NUMISE-870324 format. One record per atom (N, C-alpha, C, CB): residue number from 1; residue in one letter; z, y, x; atom name. Coordinates in Angstrom, 1 decimal, padded with zeros to 4 digits. Each point is the difference from the previous one (the first is absolute). Glycine has a CB too. Layout:
residues N
(pt NUM, "A", (Z, Y, X), "CA"),
...
//
This chain:
residues 65
(pt 1, "E", (074.6, 100.1, 116.4), "N"),
(pt 1, "E", (-001.2, -000.2, -000.8), "CA"),
(pt 1, "E", (000.1, 000.7, -001.4), "C"),
(pt 1, "E", (-000.3, -002.2, 001.2), "CB"),
(pt 2, "G", (001.0, 003.3, -001.2), "N"),
(pt 2, "G", (000.0, 000.8, -001.2), "CA"),
(pt 2, "G", (000.9, -000.5, -001.1), "C"),
(pt 2, "G", (-002.2, 000.6, 000.5), "CB"),
(pt 3, "K", (003.2, -001.5, -000.1), "N"),
(pt 3, "K", (001.0, -000.5, -000.9), "CA"),
(pt 3, "K", (001.4, 000.4, 000.4), "C"),
(pt 3, "K", (-001.5, -002.0, -000.4), "CB"),
(pt 4, "A", (002.4, 002.0, -000.6), "N"),
(pt 4, "A", (001.4, 000.3, 000.2), "CA"),
(pt 4, "A", (000.9, -001.2, -000.3), "C"),
(pt 4, "A", (-000.5, 002.5, -000.5), "CB"),
(pt 5, "L", (001.6, -002.6, 001.2), "N"),
(pt 5, "L", (000.9, -001.1, -000.3), "CA"),
(pt 5, "L", (001.4, 000.6, 000.1), "C"),
(pt 5, "L", (-001.5, -001.7, 000.9), "CB"),
(pt 6, "L", (002.3, 001.4, -001.9), "N"),
(pt 6, "L", (001.4, 000.4, -000.1), "CA"),
(pt 6, "L", (000.9, -001.3, -000.1), "C"),
(pt 6, "L", (-000.6, 002.2, -001.1), "CB"),
(pt 7, "A", (001.8, -002.1, 001.7), "N"),
(pt 7, "A", (001.0, -001.0, -000.2), "CA"),
(pt 7, "A", (001.3, 000.6, -000.2), "C"),
(pt 7, "A", (-001.3, -001.5, 001.5), "CB"),
(pt 8, "V", (002.1, 000.9, -002.4), "N"),
(pt 8, "V", (001.3, 000.5, -000.3), "CA"),
(pt 8, "V", (001.0, -001.2, 000.1), "C"),
(pt 8, "V", (-000.9, 001.8, -001.6), "CB"),
(pt 9, "M", (002.0, -001.5, 002.3), "N"),
(pt 9, "M", (001.1, -001.0, 000.1), "CA"),
(pt 9, "M", (001.2, 000.6, -000.5), "C"),
(pt 9, "M", (-001.1, -001.2, 002.0), "CB"),
(pt 10, "V", (001.9, 000.5, -002.8), "N"),
(pt 10, "V", (001.2, 000.6, -000.6), "CA"),
(pt 10, "V", (001.2, -000.9, 000.4), "C"),
(pt 10, "V", (-001.3, 000.9, -002.0), "CB"),
(pt 11, "G", (002.3, -000.2, 002.5), "N"),
(pt 11, "G", (001.2, -000.7, 000.4), "CA"),
(pt 11, "G", (000.9, -000.5, -001.2), "C"),
(pt 11, "G", (-000.1, 001.3, 002.1), "CB"),
(pt 12, "T", (001.1, -002.0, -001.7), "N"),
(pt 12, "T", (000.9, -000.6, -001.1), "CA"),
(pt 12, "T", (000.8, 001.1, -000.7), "C"),
(pt 12, "T", (000.2, -002.0, 001.4), "CB"),
(pt 13, "D", (000.1, 003.1, -000.8), "N"),
(pt 13, "D", (000.7, 001.1, -000.7), "CA"),
(pt 13, "D", (-000.8, 000.6, -001.1), "C"),
(pt 13, "D", (001.2, 000.5, 002.1), "CB"),
(pt 14, "L", (-002.5, -000.3, -001.8), "N"),
(pt 14, "L", (-000.9, 000.6, -001.0), "CA"),
(pt 14, "L", (-000.3, -001.0, -001.1), "C"),
(pt 14, "L", (-001.0, 001.4, 001.7), "CB"),
(pt 15, "L", (000.8, -002.7, -001.3), "N"),
(pt 15, "L", (-000.2, -001.0, -001.0), "CA"),
(pt 15, "L", (001.2, -000.1, -001.0), "C"),
(pt 15, "L", (-001.4, -001.3, 001.7), "CB"),
(pt 16, "A", (002.6, 001.4, -001.1), "N"),
(pt 16, "A", (001.2, -000.1, -000.9), "CA"),
(pt 16, "A", (000.1, 001.2, -001.0), "C"),
(pt 16, "A", (001.2, -001.2, 001.9), "CB"),
(pt 17, "N", (-001.9, 002.3, -001.5), "N"),
(pt 17, "N", (-000.1, 001.1, -000.9), "CA"),
(pt 17, "N", (-001.2, 000.0, -000.9), "C"),
(pt 17, "N", (001.3, 001.3, 001.7), "CB"),
(pt 18, "G", (-002.0, -002.4, -001.7), "N"),
(pt 18, "G", (-001.2, -000.1, -000.9), "CA"),
(pt 18, "G", (-001.3, 000.5, 000.5), "C"),
(pt 18, "G", (001.6, 000.1, -001.8), "CB"),
(pt 19, "I", (-001.6, 000.3, 003.0), "N"),
(pt 19, "I", (-001.3, 000.5, 000.6), "CA"),
(pt 19, "I", (-000.7, -001.1, 000.6), "C"),
(pt 19, "I", (001.0, 002.2, 000.5), "CB"),
(pt 20, "K", (-002.3, -002.4, -000.9), "N"),
(pt 20, "K", (-000.8, -001.2, 000.4), "CA"),
(pt 20, "K", (-001.2, 000.5, 000.7), "C"),
(pt 20, "K", (000.8, -001.3, -001.9), "CB"),
(pt 21, "A", (-001.2, 000.6, 003.0), "N"),
(pt 21, "A", (-001.2, 000.4, 000.7), "CA"),
(pt 21, "A", (-001.3, -000.1, -000.8), "C"),
(pt 21, "A", (001.1, -000.9, 002.0), "CB"),
(pt 22, "T", (-001.1, 000.0, -003.0), "N"),
(pt 22, "T", (-001.2, -000.1, -000.8), "CA"),
(pt 22, "T", (-000.2, 001.3, -000.9), "C"),
(pt 22, "T", (000.3, -002.5, 000.0), "CB"),
(pt 23, "D", (000.8, 003.0, -000.5), "N"),
(pt 23, "D", (000.0, 001.2, -000.8), "CA"),
(pt 23, "D", (-000.5, 001.2, 000.9), "C"),
(pt 23, "D", (001.8, -000.8, -001.5), "CB"),
(pt 24, "L", (-001.2, 000.9, 002.7), "N"),
(pt 24, "L", (-000.4, 001.1, 000.9), "CA"),
(pt 24, "L", (-001.5, -000.1, 000.4), "C"),
(pt 24, "L", (002.4, 000.1, 000.8), "CB"),
(pt 25, "I", (-002.8, -001.3, -000.5), "N"),
(pt 25, "I", (-001.4, -000.1, 000.5), "CA"),
(pt 25, "I", (-001.0, 000.3, -001.0), "C"),
(pt 25, "I", (000.8, -001.7, 001.6), "CB"),
(pt 26, "K", (-000.5, 001.3, -002.9), "N"),
(pt 26, "K", (-001.0, 000.4, -001.1), "CA"),
(pt 26, "K", (-000.1, 001.5, -000.1), "C"),
(pt 26, "K", (000.6, -002.1, -001.2), "CB"),
(pt 27, "S", (000.5, 002.8, 001.3), "N"),
(pt 27, "S", (-000.1, 001.5, -000.1), "CA"),
(pt 27, "S", (-000.7, 000.6, 001.2), "C"),
(pt 27, "S", (002.1, -000.1, -001.2), "CB"),
(pt 28, "L", (-001.9, -000.5, 002.4), "N"),
(pt 28, "L", (-000.6, 000.6, 001.2), "CA"),
(pt 28, "L", (-001.5, -000.4, 000.1), "C"),
(pt 28, "L", (002.2, -000.1, 001.1), "CB"),
(pt 29, "A", (-002.5, -001.1, -001.6), "N"),
(pt 29, "A", (-001.4, -000.4, 000.1), "CA"),
(pt 29, "A", (-001.0, 000.9, -000.7), "C"),
(pt 29, "A", (000.8, -002.3, 000.1), "CB"),
(pt 30, "A", (-000.3, 003.0, -001.1), "N"),
(pt 30, "A", (-000.9, 001.0, -000.7), "CA"),
(pt 30, "A", (-000.5, 001.1, 000.9), "C"),
(pt 30, "A", (001.3, -000.5, -002.1), "CB"),
(pt 31, "E", (-000.5, 000.8, 003.1), "N"),
(pt 31, "E", (-000.4, 001.1, 001.0), "CA"),
(pt 31, "E", (-001.1, -000.5, 000.9), "C"),
(pt 31, "E", (002.3, 000.9, -000.1), "CB"),
(pt 32, "I", (-002.5, -002.2, 000.3), "N"),
(pt 32, "I", (-001.1, -000.5, 000.8), "CA"),
(pt 32, "I", (-001.1, -000.6, -000.8), "C"),
(pt 32, "I", (001.6, -000.4, 001.8), "CB"),
(pt 33, "K", (-001.5, 000.6, -003.1), "N"),
(pt 33, "K", (-001.0, -000.5, -000.9), "CA"),
(pt 33, "K", (-000.2, -001.5, 000.1), "C"),
(pt 33, "K", (-001.2, 002.2, 000.1), "CB"),
(pt 34, "G", (002.4, -002.8, -000.3), "N"),
(pt 34, "G", (000.0, -001.5, 000.2), "CA"),
(pt 34, "G", (001.1, -000.6, -000.9), "C"),
(pt 34, "G", (-000.9, 000.2, 002.3), "CB"),
(pt 35, "G", (001.2, -001.4, -002.0), "N"),
(pt 35, "G", (001.0, -000.8, -000.7), "CA"),
(pt 35, "G", (000.8, -000.9, 000.9), "C"),
(pt 35, "G", (-001.4, 000.1, -002.0), "CB"),
(pt 36, "G", (002.5, -000.6, 001.6), "N"),
(pt 36, "G", (000.8, -000.9, 000.8), "CA"),
(pt 36, "G", (001.0, -000.8, -000.8), "C"),
(pt 36, "G", (-000.4, 001.6, 001.9), "CB"),
(pt 37, "G", (001.2, -002.3, -001.1), "N"),
(pt 37, "G", (001.0, -000.8, -000.6), "CA"),
(pt 37, "G", (000.7, -000.8, 001.1), "C"),
(pt 37, "G", (-001.2, -000.2, -002.1), "CB"),
(pt 38, "G", (002.1, -000.7, 001.7), "N"),
(pt 38, "G", (000.7, -000.8, 001.0), "CA"),
(pt 38, "G", (001.3, -000.5, -000.7), "C"),
(pt 38, "G", (-000.9, 001.4, 001.9), "CB"),
(pt 39, "Q", (002.0, -001.3, -001.1), "N"),
(pt 39, "Q", (001.3, -000.5, -000.4), "CA"),
(pt 39, "Q", (000.9, 001.2, -000.1), "C"),
(pt 39, "Q", (-000.4, -002.3, 001.1), "CB"),
(pt 40, "P", (001.6, 002.2, -001.8), "N"),
(pt 40, "P", (000.9, 001.1, -000.1), "CA"),
(pt 40, "P", (000.4, 000.6, 001.3), "C"),
(pt 40, "P", (000.8, -001.1, -002.0), "CB"),
(pt 41, "F", (-000.7, 000.4, 003.1), "N"),
(pt 41, "F", (000.4, 000.5, 001.3), "CA"),
(pt 41, "F", (-001.1, 000.4, 000.9), "C"),
(pt 41, "F", (001.9, -001.4, -000.2), "CB"),
(pt 42, "F", (-003.2, 001.0, -000.1), "N"),
(pt 42, "F", (-001.1, 000.3, 000.9), "CA"),
(pt 42, "F", (-001.3, 000.0, -000.8), "C"),
(pt 42, "F", (001.2, -000.9, 002.0), "CB"),
(pt 43, "A", (-002.0, 002.0, -001.9), "N"),
(pt 43, "A", (-001.2, 000.1, -000.8), "CA"),
(pt 43, "A", (-001.0, 000.8, 000.9), "C"),
(pt 43, "A", (001.2, -000.1, -002.2), "CB"),
(pt 44, "T", (-002.5, -000.2, 001.9), "N"),
(pt 44, "T", (-001.1, 000.6, 000.7), "CA"),
(pt 44, "T", (-001.0, 000.5, -001.0), "C"),
(pt 44, "T", (000.3, -001.4, 002.1), "CB"),
(pt 45, "A", (-001.1, 002.4, -001.6), "N"),
(pt 45, "A", (-001.1, 000.5, -000.9), "CA"),
(pt 45, "A", (-001.2, 000.4, 000.9), "C"),
(pt 45, "A", (001.6, 000.9, -001.7), "CB"),
(pt 46, "G", (-002.8, -001.1, 001.2), "N"),
(pt 46, "G", (-001.2, 000.4, 000.7), "CA"),
(pt 46, "G", (-000.8, 001.0, -000.9), "C"),
(pt 46, "G", (-000.1, -002.2, 001.3), "CB"),
(pt 47, "G", (-000.6, 003.1, -000.6), "N"),
(pt 47, "G", (-000.7, 000.9, -000.8), "CA"),
(pt 47, "G", (-001.2, 000.6, 000.7), "C"),
(pt 47, "G", (002.0, 000.6, -001.1), "CB"),
(pt 48, "K", (-002.8, 000.2, 000.5), "N"),
(pt 48, "K", (-001.3, 000.4, 000.6), "CA"),
(pt 48, "K", (000.1, 001.5, 000.4), "C"),
(pt 48, "K", (-001.2, -001.6, -001.4), "CB"),
(pt 49, "D", (002.4, 002.2, 001.4), "N"),
(pt 49, "D", (000.1, 001.4, 000.4), "CA"),
(pt 49, "D", (001.0, 000.2, 001.1), "C"),
(pt 49, "D", (-000.6, 000.7, -002.3), "CB"),
(pt 50, "P", (000.2, -000.9, 003.6), "N"),
(pt 50, "P", (001.0, 000.2, 001.1), "CA"),
(pt 50, "P", (000.6, 001.3, 000.1), "C"),
(pt 50, "P", (-001.4, -001.6, 001.2), "CB"),
(pt 51, "E", (000.8, 002.7, -001.7), "N"),
(pt 51, "E", (000.6, 001.3, 000.0), "CA"),
(pt 51, "E", (001.2, 000.1, -000.9), "C"),
(pt 51, "E", (-002.2, 000.9, 000.5), "CB"),
(pt 52, "G", (002.3, -001.9, -001.4), "N"),
(pt 52, "G", (001.2, 000.0, -000.9), "CA"),
(pt 52, "G", (001.2, -000.6, 000.6), "C"),
(pt 52, "G", (-001.6, -000.2, -001.8), "CB"),
(pt 53, "V", (001.6, -000.3, 003.0), "N"),
(pt 53, "V", (001.2, -000.6, 000.6), "CA"),
(pt 53, "V", (001.0, 001.1, 000.2), "C"),
(pt 53, "V", (-001.4, -001.7, 001.2), "CB"),
(pt 54, "Q", (001.0, 002.9, -000.7), "N"),
(pt 54, "Q", (001.0, 001.1, 000.2), "CA"),
(pt 54, "Q", (000.6, 000.4, -001.4), "C"),
(pt 54, "Q", (-001.3, 000.8, 002.0), "CB"),
(pt 55, "R", (000.6, -000.8, -003.0), "N"),
(pt 55, "R", (000.5, 000.3, -001.4), "CA"),
(pt 55, "R", (001.0, -001.1, -000.4), "C"),
(pt 55, "R", (-002.1, 001.3, -000.6), "CB"),
(pt 56, "A", (001.8, -002.5, 000.9), "N"),
(pt 56, "A", (000.8, -001.1, -000.4), "CA"),
(pt 56, "A", (001.4, 000.0, 000.8), "C"),
(pt 56, "A", (-002.1, -001.4, -000.5), "CB"),
(pt 57, "L", (002.0, 001.8, 001.8), "N"),
(pt 57, "L", (001.2, 000.1, 000.8), "CA"),
(pt 57, "L", (000.9, 001.1, -000.6), "C"),
(pt 57, "L", (-001.2, -000.9, 002.0), "CB"),
(pt 58, "G", (000.6, 002.0, -002.3), "N"),
(pt 58, "G", (000.7, 001.1, -000.6), "CA"),
(pt 58, "G", (000.7, -000.3, -001.4), "C"),
(pt 58, "G", (-001.6, 001.6, 001.2), "CB"),
(pt 59, "K", (000.8, -002.4, -002.0), "N"),
(pt 59, "K", (000.5, -000.4, -001.3), "CA"),
(pt 59, "K", (001.2, -001.0, 000.2), "C"),
(pt 59, "K", (-002.3, 000.3, -001.0), "CB"),
(pt 60, "A", (002.2, -001.2, 002.0), "N"),
(pt 60, "A", (001.0, -001.0, 000.3), "CA"),
(pt 60, "A", (001.3, 000.8, 000.4), "C"),
(pt 60, "A", (-001.7, -001.7, 000.7), "CB"),
(pt 61, "S", (001.5, 002.7, 000.1), "N"),
(pt 61, "S", (001.2, 000.8, 000.5), "CA"),
(pt 61, "S", (000.7, 000.6, -001.2), "C"),
(pt 61, "S", (-001.1, 000.4, 002.2), "CB"),
(pt 62, "A", (000.3, 000.2, -003.1), "N"),
(pt 62, "A", (000.5, 000.7, -001.2), "CA"),
(pt 62, "A", (000.7, -001.0, -000.9), "C"),
(pt 62, "A", (-001.8, 001.7, 000.2), "CB"),
(pt 63, "L", (001.2, -002.9, -000.4), "N"),
(pt 63, "L", (000.6, -001.0, -000.9), "CA"),
(pt 63, "L", (001.4, -000.5, 000.5), "C"),
(pt 63, "L", (-002.3, -000.7, -000.6), "CB"),
(pt 64, "L", (002.4, 000.6, 001.9), "N"),
(pt 64, "L", (001.2, -000.6, 000.6), "CA"),
(pt 64, "L", (000.9, 001.0, 000.6), "C"),
(pt 64, "L", (-001.3, -002.0, 000.5), "CB"),
(pt 65, "G", (000.8, 003.3, -000.4), "N"),
(pt 65, "G", (000.8, 001.1, 000.6), "CA"),
(pt 65, "G", (001.2, 000.3, -000.8), "C"),
(pt 65, "G", (-002.0, 000.9, 000.9), "CB"),
//
């Protein structure tokens, strides 16, 4: 229906290194023109630009690569 949804799950190793799903999802949500939140280990975002999902996946790869 013209909407985009992202979900991020972070394992214990990343959490121990200070990487939180909420921080990642906020950065990625900008790519789908939306917003999100959640818990340090799991967060979701919704947006109105489904074409931004590919950009968000590329950004996630670059952030964690």
